Each structure stands twice: as C-alpha cells, then as structure tokens.
C-alpha positions as CSV (number, residue, x, y, z in Angstrom):
1,X,113.3,-43.3,-198.4
2,X,109.8,-44.2,-197.9
3,X,107.9,-43.8,-195.0
4,X,106.2,-45.8,-192.3
5,X,102.9,-46.3,-194.1
6,X,103.0,-46.6,-197.8
7,X,99.6,-46.6,-198.6
8,X,99.1,-43.2,-197.2
9,X,101.4,-42.0,-200.0
10,X,99.4,-44.1,-203.1
11,X,96.5,-42.5,-205.0
12,X,94.4,-44.3,-206.5
13,X,91.1,-44.7,-208.1
14,X,87.8,-47.1,-208.2
15,X,85.9,-48.3,-211.3
16,X,82.7,-48.4,-212.0
17,X,80.7,-50.2,-214.6
18,X,77.7,-48.6,-214.9
19,X,76.7,-49.4,-218.4
20,X,73.0,-50.8,-218.3
21,X,71.9,-49.0,-215.2
22,X,69.6,-46.3,-214.9
23,X,70.4,-43.1,-212.7
24,X,69.5,-43.9,-208.6
25,X,70.5,-47.1,-209.3
26,X,73.4,-49.6,-208.4
27,X,74.9,-52.1,-210.0
28,X,75.2,-55.5,-209.5
29,X,78.1,-57.4,-211.3
30,X,76.5,-60.6,-209.8
31,X,72.9,-59.9,-210.9
32,X,71.9,-61.5,-214.5
33,X,70.0,-59.8,-217.6
34,X,68.0,-57.1,-216.9
35,X,65.0,-58.5,-218.3
36,X,64.3,-62.1,-218.8
37,X,64.1,-61.9,-222.8
38,X,67.9,-60.9,-223.1
39,X,68.9,-64.2,-221.0
40,X,67.6,-66.2,-224.5
41,X,68.9,-63.4,-227.1
42,X,72.2,-65.5,-227.5
43,X,72.6,-69.3,-228.4
44,X,74.6,-71.0,-225.9
45,X,78.2,-71.0,-226.5
46,X,79.2,-74.3,-227.9
47,X,81.5,-75.7,-230.5
48,X,79.2,-75.6,-232.8
49,X,77.5,-71.9,-232.4
50,X,81.2,-70.8,-232.3
51,X,82.1,-72.6,-235.7
52,X,79.0,-71.3,-237.3
53,X,79.6,-68.2,-236.0
54,X,82.8,-67.9,-237.4
55,X,81.4,-68.8,-241.0
56,X,78.6,-66.5,-240.7
57,X,81.5,-63.8,-240.4
58,X,83.1,-65.4,-243.7
59,X,80.4,-65.1,-245.5
60,X,79.2,-61.5,-244.4
61,X,82.9,-60.8,-245.5
62,X,82.6,-62.2,-248.9
63,X,79.5,-59.8,-249.1
64,X,77.2,-62.7,-249.1
65,X,75.2,-61.9,-246.3
66,X,73.7,-58.6,-245.3
67,X,74.6,-57.0,-242.4
68,X,73.1,-56.2,-238.8
69,X,71.4,-53.1,-240.2
70,X,70.4,-55.2,-243.4
71,X,72.0,-52.9,-245.6
72,X,74.0,-55.2,-248.1
73,X,77.6,-56.1,-246.9
74,X,80.5,-54.8,-248.5
75,X,82.6,-57.5,-249.8
76,X,86.3,-57.3,-247.5
77,X,88.2,-60.5,-249.4
78,X,91.4,-60.4,-246.9
79,X,89.2,-60.4,-243.9
80,X,87.2,-63.4,-245.4
81,X,90.1,-65.4,-246.4
82,X,91.6,-64.4,-242.6
83,X,88.7,-66.0,-241.0
84,X,88.7,-69.3,-243.2
85,X,92.3,-69.4,-242.3
86,X,91.4,-69.3,-238.8
87,X,88.3,-71.9,-239.0
88,X,91.3,-74.1,-240.6
89,X,93.6,-73.5,-237.7
90,X,90.9,-74.2,-235.1
91,X,90.7,-77.8,-237.3
92,X,94.4,-78.8,-237.0
93,X,94.6,-77.5,-233.4
94,X,91.1,-79.8,-232.7
95,X,92.2,-82.8,-234.7
96,X,90.9,-86.1,-232.8
97,X,89.6,-84.4,-229.9
98,X,86.1,-83.6,-232.0
99,X,82.9,-85.4,-232.1
100,X,81.9,-86.8,-235.6
101,X,79.5,-84.3,-236.0
102,X,81.8,-81.9,-234.8
103,X,84.6,-82.5,-237.2
104,X,81.8,-83.3,-240.1
105,X,81.0,-79.3,-239.5
106,X,84.6,-77.6,-240.0
107,X,85.1,-80.1,-243.1
108,X,81.9,-79.2,-245.0
109,X,82.0,-75.3,-243.5
110,X,85.6,-75.2,-244.4
111,X,84.9,-76.6,-247.9
112,X,82.0,-74.5,-248.7
113,X,83.2,-71.4,-247.3
114,X,86.8,-71.9,-249.4
115,X,84.6,-73.0,-252.8
116,X,82.6,-69.8,-252.3
117,X,85.9,-67.4,-251.6
118,X,87.6,-69.6,-254.6
119,X,84.5,-68.2,-256.8
120,X,85.0,-64.7,-255.5
121,X,88.3,-63.7,-256.0
122,X,87.5,-65.2,-260.0
123,X,84.5,-62.6,-260.6
C-alpha cells in the first residue's frame, strides 16, 4: 500500500560530471573548452571529415597508418573490412542526397580502400 507521499520513500542519487574540473572548481556543463587551443583541436563536423575519419580508421586497421602513440599499427583485416563495409552502407543509404564532391569522395575512397584491402589479403 502506497503512502500519501511516495517521494518520501524513494531514494536517489545525483551524478556530477567532474571530468576536467580541478579541486575547488564547480563544473559548468554549458561552458566551452577550458582553453582556446582546445576549441580548434578538432576539424568541423561535416560529411567530408566523417568519411575521411572512417577511411583513416580502415587504413589503420590494415596496418597502413601508425597509431596515435606513433607505434606501427597491427593489421586487423576483419575490422578493416567492417569499416569499409560501413562506408559502403553509407554510400548506399545516402545515394541521391550527396553533393557531387561528396559522392565522388565516397566513391574514390571506397575504390582505394578496397584495392588496398585486396592487396593485404593476398599478401
């Protein structure tokens, strides 16, 4: 049987995101980057940068790019194929909705990645 005020019986908790907050400071979730250099650290979010990011991931998984730590990447061909398949799926799902430069980018990137993938699987 419920009491007259159900809120009295509920227990709860509050989550406070303190990442990047120094001792004594209060986090402001609406605040921008902590310093001006961090604001320009990432390229703008658009279709080109997204597709190129996926392409870079595929190249990394093929062992063609070094990791962020500067160490040579270890090939993971199934993951490279999966990433190529994601780009192909995006090409299919966005057909007719891309500008000519965007469509050309996806087509040429897929062509290059597929050739590199075939070369890696034959080696």
